[in-house]
N, C-alpha and C positions, 0 to 999 in steps of 0.2 A: 504494499499499500503506500511505501515512501513516506510514511508519516514519520519516521524516527527522528528528523530533524525539528519536529515539533517540540520536542521533548528535551530537557537537559539531561535525564537519565530514565532508563525504564527498569524497573525491578519487578521479577515475578516470585511466583512463590518458590521456585527452585533456589532461591538466591537468600531465603531466610529460614528460620526453625520453625516459625508457626505462619500460616497463610491466614487469608481473611476470616473473619473481620478483626483479627488480631492487627495492631498497627505496625508491627514489624517490617512490613515491606515500606511503609511510609517512612519510618524511621531510618532504614537503609538508603534511602533515596534522600532525604535529608543529609544524611552523613556523607554522601558521595558529593552532593551539591554544597556542602559546608551551609546549609541553610537551617532556618528555624520554622516550626510549624506554621508561625504567623506570617511567612513570607513565602508560603507555599500554596498551589491551587492543584488540586486533585481531580482527575478527569476519569468518570466510571460510569458504568451502564448498570449496576445493581444495587440493590439495597445492602449488600454485605461490603460494596466499594464505599457507600456513604456511611456506613457504621463504623468502618475503618479510619474514614477521615474523622468521625466524630471522636473515636478512641484517640487518635494522635493529636486531637486538637487544631488541626490544620484550619487556615483561615477562611478557604474558600474551596467550592467543589461544583465542577460542572458536570451535569448528567447528561449522558449520550444515549438517545433511543434507538441504540443498535441492538440491544440485549433483549431479554425476557420482561423486563420490569415496566409496567405501565406508566405512560406520561405522568398522569395524576399521582401516582406514588414518589415518583423521581422529583416532582415538583415541590412535594413536602418535604423532601430532605437536600435537594441541591440549590445553589444559588442562582444557576442558570441551566438553561436546556438547550441541547442542539440536537439536530436530527442526525448528524453525523460527525467524525472528527473532522471532516474536510471544512467544516464550518469554523474550525478554530482557525483557520488563517484569517479571518476577518474579524474575531472577536479583539 
């Protein structure tokens, strides 16, 4: 999808001891970017992504409508909603 350039780092469950909704992936990304939770924005398409954000106390979250989570549910948890990651180019 050629979207890696949109993100400073990409961390998956293979990179940490505990997966979602544990905040471990976010903490690893923050460590790699030498950032703090209040400087980060999480992009996710599921409730577990939003819960992970909450557990890590990250400043903002963008919900993406590419997963199975209904828009109304993401709207209650995310700060902004996009239809696809391609929209991140214009945000």
